[in-house]
VOGU-3710 file (C-alpha; in Angstrom, 3 decimals, decimal comma):
1> xxxxxxxxxx> -1,590/-79,407/-9,892  -0,987/-75,358/-10,006  1,769/-74,240/-7,875  1,465/-71,466/-6,401  3,930/-68,630/-4,281  4,337/-69,195/-0,875  6,213/-68,488/2,253  9,355/-70,683/1,922  9,678/-70,283/6,334  6,226/-72,188/5,690
11> xxxxxxxxxx> 6,980/-74,763/3,331  4,312/-75,934/2,047  2,205/-79,057/3,745  0,215/-81,439/2,274  -1,366/-82,244/5,252  -2,054/-82,281/8,597  -3,875/-84,086/11,863  -2,923/-84,281/15,322  -3,883/-86,567/18,178  -4,213/-84,939/21,565
21> xxxxxxxxxx> -6,388/-81,886/20,792  -6,353/-78,559/21,718  -8,570/-75,855/21,308  -11,966/-75,814/19,725  -13,360/-77,140/16,691  -16,251/-76,547/14,078  -17,743/-77,346/11,102  -17,251/-73,994/8,584  -18,362/-72,989/5,296  -19,649/-75,574/2,754
31> xxxxxxxxxx> -21,035/-74,612/-0,303  -22,096/-71,208/0,422  -18,634/-70,124/1,712  -17,119/-69,426/-1,753  -14,263/-67,695/-2,491  -12,331/-64,913/-0,515  -12,154/-64,258/3,200  -10,357/-66,697/5,595  -10,797/-68,857/8,785  -10,380/-67,328/12,064
41> xxxxxxxxxx> -6,900/-66,055/12,657  -7,136/-65,081/8,983  -4,462/-62,007/8,732  -3,514/-60,361/5,246  -0,264/-60,680/4,082  1,957/-61,461/1,060  5,482/-61,525/-0,442  8,144/-64,142/0,689  9,061/-65,411/3,842  13,142/-65,355/4,737
51> xxxxxxxxxx> 14,094/-68,310/4,132  13,068/-72,400/4,175  15,316/-73,039/7,544  14,898/-71,661/10,966  17,480/-68,802/11,008  19,617/-67,911/13,802  17,448/-64,576/14,472  14,398/-65,145/13,129  12,279/-62,470/11,872  8,779/-61,820/11,517
61> xxxxxxxxxx> 7,135/-63,785/8,285  5,981/-61,837/6,136  2,876/-64,363/5,109  1,203/-65,935/8,248  -0,443/-68,406/5,878  0,613/-71,838/5,250  -1,177/-73,704/2,185  -0,573/-76,965/0,488  -2,598/-79,880/-1,323  -2,936/-82,816/1,037
71> xxxxxxxxxx> -0,620/-85,662/0,435  -0,514/-89,499/1,725  2,633/-90,954/0,262  4,992/-92,868/2,151  7,512/-94,070/-0,404  10,467/-92,031/0,614  10,709/-93,497/3,919  10,453/-97,437/2,563  12,967/-96,542/0,083  15,363/-95,004/2,838
81> xxxxxxxxxx> 15,070/-98,438/4,631  15,821/-100,108/1,604  18,945/-97,895/1,201  19,796/-98,166/5,035  19,538/-101,931/5,034  21,853/-102,090/1,788  24,373/-100,110/3,572  24,246/-96,612/2,541  22,587/-93,550/3,245  19,789/-92,142/0,995
91> xxxxxxxxxx> 20,419/-89,375/-1,077  19,405/-85,982/0,654  17,186/-84,861/-2,197  15,250/-88,345/-1,813  14,304/-87,891/2,060  10,854/-86,028/2,259  10,343/-85,247/5,837  6,594/-85,536/5,870  6,382/-89,361/4,161  8,678/-90,147/7,192
101> xxxxxxxxxx> 6,329/-88,566/9,707  2,948/-90,321/7,859  4,646/-93,927/7,577  3,904/-94,081/11,413  0,640/-94,051/13,441  -0,636/-91,112/14,705  -3,638/-91,904/17,502  -6,052/-89,439/15,709  -9,769/-89,139/16,588  -11,907/-90,437/13,308
111> xxxxxxxxxx> -14,629/-88,379/11,896  -18,036/-90,179/11,770  -18,911/-89,704/8,403  -17,312/-88,857/5,157  -14,740/-85,756/5,241  -11,888/-85,115/7,958  -11,325/-85,076/11,634  -8,881/-81,822/12,550  -6,543/-82,367/15,659  -3,756/-80,507/17,003
121> xxxxxxxxxx> -1,100/-80,363/19,737  2,522/-79,689/20,489  5,158/-79,330/23,088  8,667/-77,306/23,546  11,479/-78,196/21,914  14,280/-77,129/24,336  15,435/-74,262/21,715  14,745/-70,660/23,085  11,222/-69,934/22,140  10,630/-72,974/19,598
131> xxxxxxxxxx> 7,634/-75,417/19,947  6,765/-78,427/17,621  2,944/-78,078/16,489  1,639/-81,290/14,675  -1,702/-80,961/13,084  -3,538/-83,378/11,297  -6,223/-85,036/9,297  -8,000/-87,988/9,648  -10,693/-89,800/8,021  -13,341/-92,721/8,844
141> xxxxxxxxxx> -11,912/-96,141/8,161  -14,287/-98,336/6,051  -15,675/-101,829/6,433  -13,505/-104,023/3,568  -16,847/-105,913/3,637  -19,177/-102,767/2,910  -20,752/-102,133/-0,299  -18,614/-99,683/-2,167  -18,548/-98,564/-6,046  -16,719/-101,150/-8,561
151> xxxxxxxxxx> -13,122/-100,318/-9,446  -11,708/-100,168/-13,264  -7,692/-100,495/-12,848  -5,310/-100,218/-15,917  -2,157/-101,841/-14,137  0,687/-100,407/-16,106  4,191/-102,692/-15,722  7,717/-102,105/-16,330  9,403/-105,161/-17,816  12,400/-103,686/-18,743
161> xxxxxxxxxx> 15,937/-105,181/-18,183  16,341/-103,558/-14,903  13,570/-105,046/-13,907  15,106/-108,472/-13,656  17,002/-107,436/-10,431  15,455/-109,365/-7,378  13,076/-107,080/-5,913  11,388/-105,558/-8,780  9,850/-107,482/-11,201  8,902/-110,679/-8,861
171> xxxxxxxxxx> 7,609/-108,112/-6,520  5,434/-106,884/-8,960  4,102/-110,165/-9,895  3,275/-110,900/-5,976  1,600/-107,940/-5,377  -0,830/-108,638/-8,908  -1,457/-112,222/-7,719  -2,677/-110,669/-4,069  -4,644/-107,944/-6,173  -6,265/-111,128/-8,208
181> xxxxxxxxxx> -7,545/-112,626/-4,773  -8,098/-109,448/-2,933  -10,368/-107,469/-5,629  -13,842/-107,864/-6,021  -15,838/-109,645/-8,818  -17,339/-106,441/-10,025  -13,715/-104,635/-10,579  -12,105/-104,981/-13,940  -8,550/-104,992/-14,631  -6,405/-104,259/-17,735
191> xxxxxxxxxx> -2,649/-105,065/-17,819  -0,241/-102,945/-19,941  3,394/-103,860/-20,200  6,265/-101,647/-21,405  9,733/-101,888/-22,216  10,931/-100,610/-25,658  7,484/-100,608/-26,824  4,271/-100,866/-25,047  1,445/-103,699/-25,253  -1,531/-104,440/-23,862
201> xxxxxxxxxx> -1,535/-107,834/-22,400  -4,927/-108,268/-20,864  -7,911/-106,032/-21,875  -9,849/-104,642/-19,245  -11,790/-107,973/-17,597  -14,254/-108,280/-15,123  -12,781/-110,667/-12,471  -16,454/-112,833/-11,977  -16,857/-115,191/-14,512  -13,296/-116,393/-14,941
211> xxxxxxxxxx> -11,582/-113,233/-15,141  -9,565/-113,975/-12,333  -8,137/-117,127/-13,867  -6,999/-114,838/-16,908  -5,715/-112,237/-14,420  -3,494/-114,735/-13,033  -2,585/-115,965/-16,231  -1,175/-112,699/-17,653  0,668/-112,271/-14,595  2,553/-115,463/-15,129
221> xxxxxxxxxx> 3,860/-114,513/-18,681  5,394/-111,424/-17,406  9,050/-111,725/-17,709  11,847/-108,914/-18,344  13,074/-107,667/-21,311  15,346/-105,034/-22,860  14,847/-101,126/-22,850  12,402/-98,627/-20,920  10,090/-96,527/-23,293  8,007/-94,939/-19,798
231> xxxxxxxxxx> 6,494/-92,568/-22,071  4,910/-95,329/-24,397  3,801/-97,317/-21,384  1,753/-94,543/-19,974  0,301/-93,306/-22,885  -0,957/-96,596/-23,844  -2,283/-97,042/-19,859  -4,086/-94,528/-20,189  -5,747/-95,087/-23,509  -6,922/-98,117/-22,205
241> xxxxxxxxxx> -8,214/-96,625/-18,953  -9,942/-94,070/-21,540  -11,327/-96,016/-23,795  -12,761/-98,582/-21,166  -13,965/-96,112/-18,417  -16,857/-97,225/-16,172  -19,090/-94,405/-15,192  -19,793/-94,753/-11,587  -16,875/-96,609/-10,787  -13,182/-95,570/-9,596
251> xxxxxxxxxx> -11,052/-95,424/-12,755  -7,299/-95,618/-11,682  -3,847/-96,113/-13,381  -1,442/-98,414/-11,404  2,019/-97,281/-12,224  4,197/-100,400/-11,002  7,790/-99,492/-12,031  11,593/-98,580/-11,167  10,654/-95,312/-12,836  14,027/-95,527/-14,924
261> xxxxxxxxxx> 13,745/-94,628/-18,472  16,169/-94,433/-21,194  14,053/-94,833/-24,995  10,866/-93,062/-26,226  9,856/-89,913/-24,951  12,540/-88,233/-23,107  10,426/-84,872/-22,287  9,132/-85,636/-18,613  7,016/-82,743/-19,424  5,100/-84,154/-21,904
271> xxxxxxxxxx> 3,923/-87,454/-20,090  3,398/-85,220/-16,881  1,296/-83,168/-19,214  -0,757/-86,596/-20,541  -0,881/-87,627/-16,871  -2,896/-84,422/-15,813  -4,962/-83,872/-19,210  -6,467/-87,463/-18,150  -6,960/-86,782/-14,517  -8,885/-83,215/-15,401
281> xxxxxxxxxx> -10,928/-84,404/-18,504  -11,934/-88,132/-17,154  -11,318/-88,157/-13,559  -8,893/-91,051/-13,906  -6,039/-90,574/-11,316  -2,207/-92,245/-10,664  -1,270/-94,603/-8,004  2,093/-95,325/-8,222  4,413/-98,233/-6,813  7,917/-98,255/-6,965
291> xxxxxxxxxx> 10,425/-100,967/-6,862  14,343/-101,393/-7,007  17,514/-100,603/-5,207  18,138/-97,844/-8,023  14,811/-95,908/-7,826  13,824/-92,699/-9,834  11,760/-91,286/-6,897  11,974/-87,731/-8,205  9,755/-89,252/-11,347  7,359/-91,068/-9,565
301> xxxxxxxxxx> 6,550/-88,187/-7,468  6,086/-85,664/-9,934  3,834/-88,313/-12,069  1,512/-89,046/-9,089  1,124/-85,498/-8,086  -0,208/-84,685/-11,699  -2,273/-87,495/-11,575  -3,807/-86,302/-8,198  -2,566/-89,582/-6,426  -0,144/-90,682/-4,343
311> xxxxxxxxxx> 2,996/-93,030/-4,284  4,271/-96,168/-2,216  7,849/-98,114/-2,684  8,080/-101,737/-2,249  11,141/-103,905/-1,089  9,475/-107,252/0,357  7,056/-109,527/-0,195  5,677/-108,621/3,221  5,268/-105,182/1,706  3,717/-105,863/-1,504
321> xxxxxxxxxx> 1,225/-108,021/0,464  0,419/-104,702/2,758  0,076/-102,556/-0,274  -2,493/-104,401/-1,719  -4,683/-105,871/1,328  -4,755/-102,533/2,911  -3,770/-99,654/0,939  -4,945/-100,622/-2,483  -8,663/-100,568/-1,409  -7,802/-97,067/0,400
331> xxxxxxxxxx> -7,159/-95,960/-3,340  -10,170/-97,333/-4,937  -12,627/-95,362/-2,209  -12,696/-91,803/-1,898  -13,842/-89,899/0,896  -12,592/-86,658/-0,551  -11,540/-84,781/-3,589  -9,329/-81,748/-4,517  -8,249/-81,675/-0,617  -6,195/-78,648/0,742
341> xxxxxxxxxx> -4,914/-77,326/4,027  -4,217/-73,666/4,991  -2,824/-72,852/8,324  -3,218/-69,518/9,812  -0,629/-68,489/12,333  -1,957/-65,397/14,543  0,830/-62,557/14,113  0,149/-61,214/17,479  1,283/-64,621/19,324  3,751/-65,944/16,506
351> xxxxxxxxxx> 7,004/-64,474/15,729  8,039/-67,363/13,348  7,408/-70,675/12,146  8,617/-73,251/9,721  6,912/-76,045/8,050  8,746/-79,356/8,160  8,257/-80,870/4,424  5,795/-80,862/1,840  8,129/-78,781/-0,358  6,229/-79,859/-3,740
361> xxxxxxxxxx> 2,523/-79,890/-2,511  2,053/-76,058/-1,969  -0,633/-74,189/-3,284  -0,798/-70,321/-3,641  -2,574/-68,897/-0,174  -5,026/-67,121/-2,156  -6,106/-70,412/-3,930  -7,034/-72,183/-0,967  -11,040/-71,824/-1,642  -10,396/-72,097/-5,901
371> xxxxxxxxxx> -11,871/-75,469/-6,454  -10,497/-75,373/-9,817  -7,242/-75,662/-8,323  -6,027/-79,626/-7,738  -5,968/-80,570/-4,347  -5,221/-84,079/-3,187  -7,636/-87,623/-3,415  -7,715/-88,881/0,379  -9,032/-92,235/1,157  -10,597/-94,387/3,817
381> xxxxxxxxxx> -8,515/-94,773/7,027  -6,016/-92,529/5,898  -3,771/-89,941/8,400  -1,985/-87,105/7,479  0,338/-85,165/9,977  1,767/-81,468/9,409  4,651/-80,595/11,563  5,675/-77,088/12,123  8,520/-75,304/14,397  6,967/-72,624/15,585
391> xxxxxxxxxx> 8,424/-69,630/17,848  6,142/-67,815/19,941  6,580/-64,301/20,567  7,330/-63,201/24,480  4,317/-63,741/26,621  1,770/-64,470/23,782  -1,387/-65,841/24,997  -4,745/-67,045/23,138  -4,646/-67,872/19,764  -1,428/-69,573/18,084
401> xxxxxxxxxx> -3,010/-70,795/14,879  -5,861/-72,283/13,054  -5,741/-75,182/10,847  -8,747/-75,564/8,225  -9,103/-78,436/5,902  -11,321/-77,971/2,387  -12,168/-80,761/-0,024  -15,171/-81,752/-2,526  -17,680/-84,673/-1,653  -16,163/-87,455/-4,020
411> xxxxxxxxxx> -19,702/-87,781/-5,786  -21,750/-84,168/-5,388  -18,323/-82,383/-5,589  -19,983/-80,046/-2,827  -16,605/-78,182/-0,831  -16,641/-78,734/2,805  -14,494/-77,232/5,400  -13,490/-78,529/8,816  -11,469/-76,337/11,255  -9,602/-76,419/14,645
421> xxxxxxxxxx> -7,889/-73,758/16,811  -4,569/-74,290/18,424  -3,763/-72,164/21,638  -0,698/-70,969/22,706  -0,839/-73,339/25,596  -0,958/-76,187/23,495  2,944/-75,432/22,613  4,109/-74,181/25,675  3,066/-76,763/28,115  5,458/-79,597/28,562
431> xxxxxxxxxx> 9,009/-80,535/27,131  8,744/-82,767/23,955  10,975/-85,238/25,320  10,349/-85,324/29,259  6,711/-84,575/30,243  4,530/-87,853/30,563  1,553/-85,680/29,276  3,034/-85,219/25,628  1,432/-87,668/23,409  3,310/-90,559/22,363
441> xxxxxxxxxx> 2,358/-90,213/18,899  3,563/-86,566/18,813  7,092/-87,909/20,252  7,403/-90,478/17,371  6,318/-88,255/14,883  9,302/-85,587/16,332  11,965/-88,619/16,251  10,428/-89,832/12,495  11,234/-85,788/11,301  14,072/-85,261/13,356
451> xxxxxxxxxx> 15,604/-88,409/11,646  14,809/-87,565/8,569  16,327/-83,861/8,893  19,737/-85,847/10,107  19,572/-87,541/6,658  18,682/-84,504/4,629  21,546/-82,515/6,264  24,008/-85,249/7,023  24,129/-84,817/10,673  25,100/-87,647/12,320
461> xxxxxxxxxx> 27,646/-89,135/9,831  28,488/-88,382/6,491  26,293/-87,655/3,647  26,391/-89,817/0,542  28,388/-88,949/-2,364  25,906/-87,735/-5,014  23,949/-90,209/-7,287  26,005/-90,584/-10,323  24,126/-89,842/-13,733  23,683/-92,785/-15,180
471> xxxxxxxxxx> 23,089/-91,678/-18,781  21,032/-92,695/-21,375  20,670/-96,309/-20,797  21,548/-99,348/-22,616  20,262/-103,069/-23,421  20,597/-103,943/-19,815  18,514/-100,933/-19,211  20,430/-98,755/-16,523  17,916/-96,188/-17,184  17,516/-92,430/-15,847
481> xxxxxxxxxx> 15,001/-90,577/-14,674  13,422/-87,810/-17,035  13,524/-83,876/-17,151  15,053/-81,103/-14,889  15,070/-81,314/-11,025  15,355/-85,507/-11,329  18,024/-87,746/-9,268  20,107/-87,094/-11,654  20,539/-83,721/-11,354  22,657/-81,819/-8,879
491> xxxxxxxxxx> 22,512/-82,287/-5,118  20,075/-79,396/-3,328  22,104/-77,457/-0,955  22,646/-78,397/2,291  20,274/-76,929/4,688  20,291/-76,113/8,813  18,764/-78,085/11,086  15,772/-78,008/12,757  15,801/-76,174/16,192  17,023/-78,340/18,889
501> xxxxxxxxxx> 17,967/-81,303/16,760  18,939/-84,375/19,254  21,655/-86,705/18,201  21,030/-89,766/16,270  21,816/-91,799/19,363  19,196/-89,448/21,578  16,626/-90,330/18,731  17,143/-94,062/18,579  16,851/-94,253/22,494  13,416/-92,691/22,288
511> xxxxxxxxxx> 12,142/-94,883/19,589  13,325/-97,777/21,340  11,165/-96,406/24,325  8,405/-95,785/22,111  8,346/-99,446/21,053  7,482/-100,381/24,124  4,272/-99,284/23,699  1,791/-101,591/22,467  0,354/-99,429/19,779  3,711/-97,901/18,871
521> xxxxxxxxxx> 5,500/-101,163/17,683  6,389/-99,720/14,328  8,934/-97,687/16,148  11,065/-100,247/16,777  11,445/-100,641/12,968  12,551/-96,608/12,754  15,102/-97,287/15,891  16,657/-100,221/13,788  16,796/-97,841/10,598  18,423/-94,927/13,134
531> xxxxxxx> 21,190/-97,280/14,156  22,139/-98,488/10,690  22,070/-94,804/9,738  24,777/-94,452/12,859  26,849/-96,981/11,465  27,457/-95,680/8,061  30,640/-94,081/7,676
//
């Protein structure tokens, strides 16, 4: 995806959608909306914002727009859960706030057709003049029995030595057996394996007329081998996908790996360029499934961003079943292509703002309506949440912000937009933690975001030691990520906590209370994860 300059205080958002909406909503310009101009609340501006954390004495940001490509990844939270259950804190650079937030239900209203609903709400944080604003997007759920276009899926499977560890290749095989049961007869599947070299184990095969049996037999043959030539696997996988691309079908490459590499192509950019080329020229996108206690999180994230797809992480058979029963269908069907969001803050009402997460999904503000600039693919039943810390000016009234999402129709590629305004009263009403009128979904999002921030900053306990560079690997395939800025690179500098950050103890108590709501049972798992983080010393 083309990356653009963006206000750092508004660190890019990959998506937004909120429950408990305030302000008016309206359909906006479709194909005639062309480029240029802006939604209500548009303010000219440019340059960089003063920093990526809320400063002690905030100054007015130079750019009042925050623009990003939509993203529905949840791998960061799943990987953090695995690390905490193993008795360690995740490395701060693997913690992405938006993926923690997007791992939980949001209670958004759904649109009646394709496209998005846009929602927004907020509450006071307890810090002087600072509020939390939730902006979100949701797509309509699909009936699993309803007709859909067929899928052509090329599974690229890591069978290197490191995949012998429990919770890696065994989970991959379990997930593929589930896929053999859940995919439809009109769908086609191929299997490409890679270790020292890449091999097509199963050519593209329709699942009807005996195809399911051939898929299961191929899965049964999978055994771990030696080194990891990830570049060869991706090249062969995309060659297979391109050669057997089905017109009128959803064409996907599904990479299942610990995303570590030690042989073959050592230039990450070459692999990334290959992924981007196939996405652009043939519409073949990438779905990443990560596994393993030592996992190349940064590389998998970069690959799926280039491939216009998303990433999940598996550590249990239950999660494998969830992904391939519920999440894989969302990545076969589409509600929107090249989806982007832009939040424009009203400079008469807002003194400062900060986007929580989405650092690696930024888009230049001026590229919001340039449909040649890549956005994100979003399937049925997806929700995406963006949280902002917002400091209002004294006595501010009226509109605080306008959130707009733009996307292309999956079939016609006609552009559409939907917007919602956010009133200052939505941000100045109740206290986030004590007001009974504050949405419990907003409160759960806040707990997840503050927990991610504590792990990023080391609050509530010591930060983990830096992840050692595992080097170039060996026959046992310890492996390393490829390219600059990966997990084996230098850690990012510590950041300041979010405004009014609660203690981990308070966050755990809030999660426990939220879990009493029948619709928010998943908060119990969050409370357990926070408790584990408290015990790590």
